[in-house]
C-alpha positions as CSV (number, residue, x, y, z in Angstrom):
1,M,56.8,120.5,59.8
2,S,55.7,123.0,62.4
3,W,54.0,123.0,65.8
4,N,50.3,123.6,66.2
5,I,49.6,124.4,69.8
6,P,46.7,125.4,72.1
7,E,46.2,129.0,73.1
8,T,47.4,128.4,76.7
9,W,50.8,127.1,75.4
10,Q,53.8,129.2,74.4
11,M,56.5,128.7,71.8
12,V,60.0,129.5,73.0
13,A,63.6,128.6,72.1
14,L,64.8,125.5,73.9
15,A,67.5,127.5,75.6
16,D,64.8,129.7,77.2
17,V,63.6,126.9,79.4
18,C,67.0,125.4,80.3
19,Y,69.4,127.2,82.7
20,R,72.2,125.4,81.0
21,I,72.9,123.3,77.8
22,V,76.3,121.8,77.6
23,D,78.0,118.9,75.9
24,G,80.5,116.4,77.3
25,S,84.3,116.4,77.0
26,H,85.8,117.2,73.6
27,N,89.2,115.8,74.7
28,P,88.4,112.9,77.0
29,P,91.3,111.6,79.1
30,A,92.7,108.1,78.6
31,G,90.7,105.3,80.1
32,Q,91.8,103.4,83.2
33,A,91.4,99.8,84.4
34,S,89.2,101.1,87.3
35,G,87.6,104.4,88.2
36,K,84.5,106.5,87.6
37,P,82.5,106.2,84.4
38,M,82.5,108.5,81.3
39,L,79.6,107.7,79.0
40,S,79.0,108.4,75.3
41,A,76.1,108.2,72.9
42,K,76.2,104.4,72.8
43,N,75.3,104.4,76.5
44,I,72.0,106.2,75.8
45,Q,69.5,103.6,74.4
46,N,65.7,103.2,74.5
47,G,65.2,106.0,77.0
48,K,67.7,104.6,79.5
49,I,71.3,105.2,80.7
50,H,73.3,102.0,80.3
51,F,76.6,101.5,82.2
52,D,78.3,99.0,79.9
53,E,81.0,99.5,77.3
54,L,82.2,102.7,79.0
55,R,85.5,104.5,79.8
56,L,86.7,104.6,83.3
57,L,88.5,107.8,84.6
58,S,90.9,108.3,87.5
59,D,89.4,110.3,90.4
60,E,91.6,113.3,89.3
61,D,90.5,113.2,85.7
62,F,86.9,112.7,86.7
63,E,86.9,115.7,89.0
64,V,88.1,117.9,86.1
65,E,85.7,116.5,83.5
66,N,82.7,116.6,85.9
67,K,83.0,120.4,86.3
68,R,81.9,120.7,82.7
69,T,78.7,118.6,82.9
70,N,78.0,118.4,86.7
71,I,75.2,115.9,86.1
72,S,72.3,115.8,88.6
73,A,68.9,114.2,88.9
74,G,66.3,115.6,86.4
75,D,68.9,116.5,83.8
76,V,67.9,115.4,80.2
77,L,70.5,113.7,78.1
78,L,70.4,114.0,74.3
79,T,72.8,112.3,71.8
80,I,74.0,115.0,69.4
81,V,76.9,113.4,67.5
82,G,76.5,110.3,65.2
83,A,73.4,108.7,66.5
84,L,71.2,111.8,66.8
85,G,68.2,112.3,69.0
86,R,68.3,109.5,71.6
87,T,67.2,110.7,75.1
88,A,67.1,109.8,78.7
89,V,66.4,111.5,82.0
90,V,68.9,111.2,84.9
91,P,66.9,109.5,87.7
92,E,66.9,110.5,91.4
93,L,69.1,107.5,92.3
94,H,72.0,107.2,89.8
95,N,75.6,106.3,89.5
96,E,78.0,109.2,89.3
97,F,79.2,109.7,85.7
98,T,80.4,112.3,83.2
99,L,80.1,112.4,79.4
100,Q,81.9,112.7,76.1
101,R,80.9,115.3,73.6
102,S,78.5,113.0,71.8
103,V,75.9,113.6,74.5
104,A,74.5,117.0,75.6
105,V,73.1,117.8,79.0
106,L,70.0,119.9,79.2
107,K,69.3,121.3,82.7
108,P,65.6,122.3,82.6
109,E,64.5,125.5,84.5
110,T,61.3,124.6,86.3
111,I,59.7,122.6,83.5
112,N,59.0,118.9,83.8
113,S,62.1,116.8,82.9
114,N,60.0,113.9,81.4
115,Y,58.0,116.4,79.4
116,L,61.2,117.8,78.0
117,R,62.6,114.4,77.2
118,Y,59.4,113.4,75.3
119,L,59.4,116.7,73.5
120,L,62.9,115.9,72.2
121,D,61.6,112.4,71.1
122,S,58.8,113.9,69.1
123,P,58.7,113.7,65.3
124,I,59.2,117.5,64.7
125,A,62.2,117.6,67.1
126,Q,63.8,114.6,65.6
127,T,63.4,116.1,62.1
128,F,64.9,119.4,63.4
129,F,68.0,117.4,64.6
130,L,68.5,115.8,61.2
131,E,68.0,119.0,59.3
132,N,70.4,121.0,61.5
133,A,73.1,118.4,61.8
134,K,76.5,119.4,60.3
135,G,79.5,117.4,59.3
136,T,80.5,114.8,56.8
137,A,82.0,111.6,58.3
138,Q,79.9,112.0,61.4
139,K,77.1,114.5,61.6
140,G,76.4,116.4,64.8
141,I,74.2,119.3,66.0
142,Y,75.9,122.3,67.5
143,L,74.8,123.5,71.0
144,K,73.9,126.9,69.6
145,A,71.5,125.3,67.0
146,L,70.1,123.0,69.7
147,G,69.4,126.0,72.0
148,A,67.6,127.8,69.2
149,M,65.2,124.8,68.5
150,P,61.5,125.9,68.8
151,A,59.9,124.3,71.8
152,P,56.2,124.2,72.6
153,I,55.7,124.7,76.3
154,A,52.4,123.7,78.0
155,P,51.2,124.9,81.4
156,L,53.2,123.2,84.1
157,A,50.3,121.1,85.4
158,E,49.5,120.0,81.9
159,Q,53.2,119.0,81.4
160,T,52.8,116.6,84.3
161,R,49.6,115.1,82.9
162,I,51.2,114.8,79.4
163,A,54.3,113.1,80.8
164,Q,52.3,110.7,82.9
165,K,50.0,109.8,80.0
166,L,53.0,109.2,77.8
167,D,54.6,107.0,80.4
168,E,51.4,104.9,80.5
169,L,50.8,104.7,76.7
170,L,54.4,104.1,75.6
171,A,54.8,101.4,78.2
172,Q,51.9,99.6,76.6
173,V,53.4,100.2,73.1
174,D,56.7,98.7,74.3
175,T,54.9,95.6,75.6
176,L,53.1,95.3,72.3
177,K,56.4,95.6,70.4
178,A,58.0,93.0,72.6
179,R,55.2,90.5,71.9
180,I,55.3,91.2,68.1
181,D,59.1,91.0,68.0
182,A,58.8,87.5,69.6
183,I,56.5,86.1,66.9
184,P,59.1,85.7,64.1
185,A,61.2,83.4,66.3
186,L,58.1,81.3,67.1
187,L,57.3,81.0,63.4
188,K,60.8,80.0,62.6
189,R,60.6,77.2,65.2
190,F,57.3,76.2,63.7
191,R,58.9,75.9,60.3
192,Q,61.7,73.8,61.8
193,S,59.2,71.5,63.5
194,V,57.2,71.0,60.3
195,L,60.4,70.0,58.4
196,A,61.4,67.7,61.3
197,A,58.0,66.0,61.2
198,A,58.1,65.8,57.4
199,V,61.5,63.9,57.1
200,S,60.7,61.6,60.1
201,G,57.4,60.4,58.7
202,R,55.2,62.0,61.5
203,L,53.7,64.5,59.1
204,T,52.2,61.8,56.9
205,E,51.3,59.1,59.5
206,E,47.5,59.5,58.7
207,W,48.2,59.5,55.0
208,R,50.1,56.2,55.3
209,K,47.3,54.6,57.3
210,A,44.8,55.7,54.6
211,N,47.0,54.4,51.8
212,S,48.5,51.2,53.2
213,D,47.2,47.9,54.5
214,R,50.2,47.5,56.9
215,G,49.2,47.5,60.6
216,S,52.5,49.0,61.9
217,Q,53.7,52.4,60.9
218,Y,57.3,52.0,61.9
219,D,59.9,49.2,61.8
220,D,62.2,48.2,64.6
221,S,64.6,51.1,63.9
222,N,61.7,53.6,64.1
223,L,61.9,54.2,60.3
224,P,58.5,54.5,58.7
225,V,57.5,51.3,56.9
226,G,58.3,51.6,53.2
227,W,61.1,54.1,53.7
228,S,64.8,53.3,53.2
229,V,68.1,54.9,54.2
230,V,70.5,55.4,51.2
231,P,73.9,57.3,51.1
232,M,73.7,60.5,49.1
233,G,76.2,59.2,46.6
234,R,74.0,56.3,45.7
235,Y,70.7,58.2,45.8
236,A,71.2,61.6,44.1
237,I,72.6,62.3,40.7
238,N,75.6,64.6,40.8
239,Y,76.2,67.4,38.1
240,D,79.2,69.1,39.7
241,G,81.3,68.5,36.6
242,A,79.5,71.2,34.6
243,R,80.1,74.0,37.1
244,R,82.2,77.0,36.1
245,P,83.2,79.9,38.3
246,I,83.5,83.4,36.7
247,S,85.0,86.4,38.5
248,A,82.9,89.5,39.2
249,K,85.0,91.5,36.8
250,E,84.4,88.9,34.0
251,R,80.6,88.9,34.8
252,E,80.5,92.6,34.1
253,S,80.9,91.9,30.4
254,L,78.5,88.9,30.4
255,K,75.4,90.4,31.9
256,G,72.3,88.5,30.9
257,E,69.0,87.0,32.0
258,H,70.1,83.7,33.5
259,P,70.7,83.4,37.2
260,Y,74.3,82.9,38.5
261,F,74.4,80.9,41.7
262,G,76.9,80.5,44.5
263,A,76.9,78.8,47.9
264,T,73.8,80.5,49.4
265,G,71.8,81.6,46.4
266,Q,71.7,83.8,43.3
267,I,74.5,86.4,43.3
268,D,74.2,87.7,39.7
269,S,72.5,87.4,36.3
270,I,74.6,86.3,33.3
271,D,74.4,85.6,29.6
272,G,74.8,81.9,29.4
273,Y,74.2,78.8,31.5
274,T,75.9,75.7,32.7
275,H,72.9,73.6,33.6
276,E,69.3,73.3,32.4
277,G,66.5,71.6,34.3
278,E,65.5,71.4,38.0
279,F,68.3,70.9,40.6
280,V,69.1,71.0,44.3
281,L,72.0,73.3,44.9
282,V,73.9,72.5,48.2
283,G,76.5,75.0,49.6
284,E,80.0,73.5,49.3
285,D,81.9,76.0,51.5
286,G,81.5,79.1,53.7
287,A,80.4,79.8,57.2
288,N,76.8,79.3,56.4
289,L,77.4,75.5,56.5
290,L,77.7,75.9,60.3
291,T,75.7,79.1,61.1
292,R,72.7,78.1,58.9
293,A,71.8,81.8,58.6
294,K,70.4,80.7,55.2
295,P,69.2,77.3,53.9
296,I,72.2,75.1,52.8
297,A,70.0,73.5,50.1
298,F,67.7,75.3,47.6
299,I,65.9,74.6,44.4
300,A,67.1,76.1,41.1
301,Q,65.2,75.7,37.9
302,G,65.5,76.5,34.2
303,K,68.7,77.6,32.5
304,I,71.2,78.4,35.3
305,W,74.9,79.1,35.8
306,V,76.5,77.6,38.9
307,N,80.0,78.4,40.2
308,N,82.2,76.0,42.2
309,H,80.9,77.0,45.6
310,A,77.6,75.0,45.3
311,H,77.1,71.3,44.6
312,V,74.6,70.5,41.9
313,I,72.5,67.4,42.5
314,A,69.1,66.0,41.6
315,S,66.8,63.3,42.9
316,P,66.3,60.1,40.8
317,T,63.6,60.2,38.2
318,G,60.1,60.1,39.8
319,H,61.5,61.4,43.2
320,S,61.1,64.9,44.5
321,N,63.9,67.5,44.5
322,S,61.9,69.6,46.9
323,Y,61.8,66.7,49.4
324,L,65.6,66.3,49.1
325,A,66.1,70.0,49.8
326,F,63.7,69.9,52.8
327,Y,65.6,66.9,54.1
328,L,69.0,68.5,53.8
329,N,67.8,71.7,55.5
330,T,66.7,69.7,58.6
331,L,70.0,67.8,58.9
332,D,72.9,68.7,61.1
333,I,75.7,68.3,58.6
334,T,78.5,69.2,61.0
335,P,80.0,65.6,61.0
336,W,80.6,65.9,57.3
337,V,82.0,69.4,57.2
338,S,85.8,69.8,57.2
339,G,87.8,72.8,58.1
340,S,87.1,75.5,60.7
341,A,88.5,78.8,59.3
342,Q,86.8,77.9,56.0
343,P,84.2,75.2,56.5
344,K,83.8,72.9,53.5
345,L,81.4,70.1,52.5
346,N,83.4,68.3,49.8
347,Q,81.8,65.9,47.4
348,K,83.3,62.8,49.1
349,N,81.8,63.7,52.4
350,M,78.5,64.8,51.0
351,N,78.1,61.4,49.3
352,E,78.3,59.8,52.7
353,I,75.3,61.7,54.1
354,P,72.5,59.2,54.8
355,V,69.2,60.1,53.1
356,F,65.8,59.0,54.5
357,V,63.9,58.1,51.3
358,P,60.1,57.7,51.4
359,P,58.3,56.2,48.4
360,P,57.9,58.7,45.5
361,E,54.1,59.2,46.1
362,E,54.7,59.9,49.8
363,Q,57.5,62.4,48.9
364,T,54.9,64.2,46.8
365,E,52.4,64.2,49.7
366,I,55.1,65.4,52.2
367,V,56.0,68.3,49.8
368,R,52.4,69.3,49.4
369,R,51.8,69.4,53.1
370,V,55.0,71.3,53.9
371,E,54.3,73.9,51.2
372,Q,50.7,74.3,52.5
373,L,51.9,74.9,56.0
374,F,54.7,77.2,54.9
375,A,52.2,79.2,52.8
376,F,50.2,79.7,56.0
377,V,53.3,80.8,57.9
378,D,54.1,83.2,55.0
379,Q,50.7,84.8,55.5
380,L,51.3,85.1,59.2
381,E,54.7,86.7,58.7
382,A,53.3,89.2,56.3
383,K,50.6,90.2,58.9
384,V,53.2,90.4,61.6
385,A,55.4,92.7,59.5
386,S,52.4,94.9,58.8
387,A,51.5,95.0,62.5
388,K,55.1,95.8,63.4
389,N,55.2,98.6,60.9
390,R,52.0,100.1,62.4
391,V,53.3,99.7,66.0
392,D,56.6,101.3,65.0
393,H,54.7,104.4,63.8
394,L,52.4,104.4,66.8
395,T,55.0,105.9,69.2
396,Q,55.6,108.8,66.9
397,S,51.8,109.3,66.4
398,I,51.3,109.4,70.1
399,L,54.1,111.9,70.6
400,A,52.8,114.1,67.8
401,K,49.4,114.3,69.5
402,A,51.0,115.0,72.9
403,F,52.8,118.1,71.6
404,C,49.9,119.7,69.8
405,G,47.6,119.5,72.9
406,E,45.5,116.5,71.8
407,L,46.7,113.8,74.2
408,V,45.2,115.1,77.4
409,P,42.4,117.6,78.0
410,Q,43.3,121.2,78.8
411,D,42.2,122.5,82.2
412,P,41.0,126.1,82.3
413,N,42.2,126.3,85.9
414,D,45.8,125.6,84.9
415,E,48.2,128.5,85.1
416,P,49.0,129.5,81.5
417,A,52.4,128.8,80.1
418,S,53.1,132.5,79.7
419,K,53.1,132.9,83.5
420,L,55.5,129.9,83.8
421,L,57.8,131.5,81.3
422,E,57.7,134.8,83.3
423,R,58.9,133.0,86.4
424,I,61.6,131.1,84.5
425,T,62.9,134.5,83.0
426,T,62.9,136.0,86.5
427,A,64.7,133.1,88.0
428,K,67.4,133.3,85.3
429,L,67.9,137.0,85.9
430,N,68.1,136.5,89.6
431,K,70.4,133.4,89.4
432,P,73.8,134.4,90.9
433,Q,76.6,134.4,88.3
434,K,79.8,132.6,88.8
435,S,82.2,134.9,90.6
436,R,85.2,132.6,90.2
437,K,87.8,133.9,87.8
438,P,90.4,131.9,86.0
439,R,93.6,131.4,88.1
440,A,96.0,134.3,87.6
441,P,99.5,133.8,86.3
442,Q,102.0,133.2,89.0
443,S,103.2,136.8,88.7
444,T,100.7,139.5,88.0
445,R,103.3,142.3,88.1
446,P,103.7,143.6,84.6
447,S,107.1,142.7,83.2
448,K,109.0,144.5,80.5
449,K,107.3,142.2,78.0
450,N,103.9,143.1,79.3
451,N,104.7,146.8,78.9
452,S,105.7,146.2,75.3
453,M,103.0,143.8,74.2
454,S,102.3,144.1,70.4
455,K,98.5,143.5,70.9
456,N,95.8,145.2,72.9
457,R,92.1,144.6,73.5
458,Q,91.0,147.4,71.1
459,D,92.6,145.6,68.1
460,E,90.0,144.6,65.4
461,D,91.0,140.9,65.7
462,V,90.6,140.9,69.5
463,L,87.6,143.0,70.6
464,G,84.4,141.2,70.2
465,K,86.2,138.2,68.6
466,P,87.0,134.6,69.8
467,Y,90.7,135.7,70.1
468,L,91.6,133.6,73.0
469,A,89.4,130.6,71.9
470,E,91.4,130.6,68.6
471,H,94.7,130.5,70.5
472,L,93.3,127.5,72.6
473,R,92.4,125.7,69.4
474,R,96.0,126.2,68.0
475,L,97.4,124.8,71.2
476,G,95.3,121.7,70.5
477,S,94.3,120.9,74.0
478,K,93.2,122.3,77.3
479,A,95.6,125.0,78.7
480,T,96.1,126.8,82.0
481,S,95.6,130.5,82.1
482,E,99.3,130.9,82.5
483,V,100.0,129.1,79.2
484,L,97.2,131.0,77.4
485,F,98.5,134.4,78.8
486,K,102.0,133.7,77.4
487,V,100.7,133.1,73.9
488,A,98.0,135.7,73.8
489,D,100.4,138.6,73.7
490,L,98.0,140.9,75.6
491,P,98.6,143.1,78.6
492,V,97.5,141.5,81.9
493,T,94.4,143.7,82.3
494,D,93.3,143.3,78.7
495,F,93.9,139.5,78.9
496,Y,91.5,139.1,81.8
497,K,88.9,141.4,80.4
498,Q,89.0,139.5,77.1
499,L,89.0,136.1,78.9
500,A,86.0,137.1,81.1
501,W,84.1,138.2,78.0
502,E,84.8,135.0,76.0
503,V,83.8,132.8,79.0
504,A,80.5,134.8,79.3
505,Q,79.9,134.4,75.6
506,G,80.5,130.6,75.8
507,L,83.5,130.8,73.5
508,V,85.9,129.6,76.2
509,V,85.0,127.0,78.8
510,D,86.5,127.6,82.3
511,L,87.2,124.1,83.8
512,G,88.7,125.5,87.0
513,E,92.3,124.5,86.6
514,T,92.3,124.7,82.8
515,L,90.6,126.4,79.9
516,E,89.1,124.9,76.8
517,A,87.8,126.3,73.5
518,N,84.1,125.6,73.0
519,N,84.2,124.1,69.5
520,E,80.4,124.2,69.3
521,A,80.2,128.0,69.7
């Protein structure tokens, strides 16, 4: 993928339009019970900065860590380790915070912060992050690679128009997403209400009126006339005796065409079967008996193998197994479930469950109506899934249009991006450089050791090399200049020349009181 931009735009490296790109702490201090927040990638979600599940630092630790990121309004945050590519802009009013290394801070030079944030959200940028991420257990993108990312820069006035239009359109997309995301829960509740109406007799009230001479629909206990209540043990036929569990290892040598069922459904296919016919399988144990993440009862047909984690029952001849499954899936079976760590519905307790039994012909009508309504819900769910898929791609489509100049019209009166970049370059050249030097060792007077150092700055492994950065890595943590000086084995003058060069090259990070190797360099 590559950028296709208008003539008034310019392509640059990302680092060219940021006066600083830095990541958070590589060695974060221990958390405290109270203090100032240090955030990580998990705190950057959906374009926002979230202040929950964070690490709190003491004032002293925060002051040290904050020198690295020095976060201010308008900075753009980008997750660069693990969860790549999530973004947020630091608002004008914000809580003081610092960051761990999983988040980079991009400090834009003159360009619109929201424009930059949306640019990083765009499909081409997100692809760049994935393609340039390094690592095995947890991938991350190095700051050098991030700074080299190609970035299309629009004229400044057009950046503002693009950012405002994206704010407007993506807010509408978010509203649409929220509405679509709410539909599955509504359809689930509709399914539950259909089942509740089915097993209480409300779903077939009109059918009973048309097929009965009785004037009253319900008896004194509010049970539909013609229905009865029978304990499961006296109503259903139990086939648990034929069940047979087989371990996963044994099943490897018995692969076949017949489904192998457990408590919540099919878990394998096997050569052989324990039952043949149509049955209602009811989960015997497991958390699903209480969580109801899946139906506790389901139909299994044909030649099947059932292990000892599901009861095998069937309705009497002429009655509907589907109705029995519907009924059990509407029922709160908690009173019949024993155990908490491992919930269990044993056969004795299951046999005590009362079953509302309609006449066989009404069971058939109930099943027909439920299946008809459920088929309608299935169609709606398929349409919702399709709509969700389209909306999920809509954001990326809008962002792609924005950064090829197709979202808002170009204005010939806009100052071209080339002029903007000239101003940015000039501003960078004129920006005062840090004059602070690392704190000197307590004694700068050369000692005998200094006069007889075995290294000097002209050595091949020192000059132009990350010599001091490598020493910091060997130390395994931040170090003061005194500590680094002692291990560097360089004369004082050479030590400070080399240190100044490595800091300027970004190989060593000067944190004020301490120094740290930049592992991204």
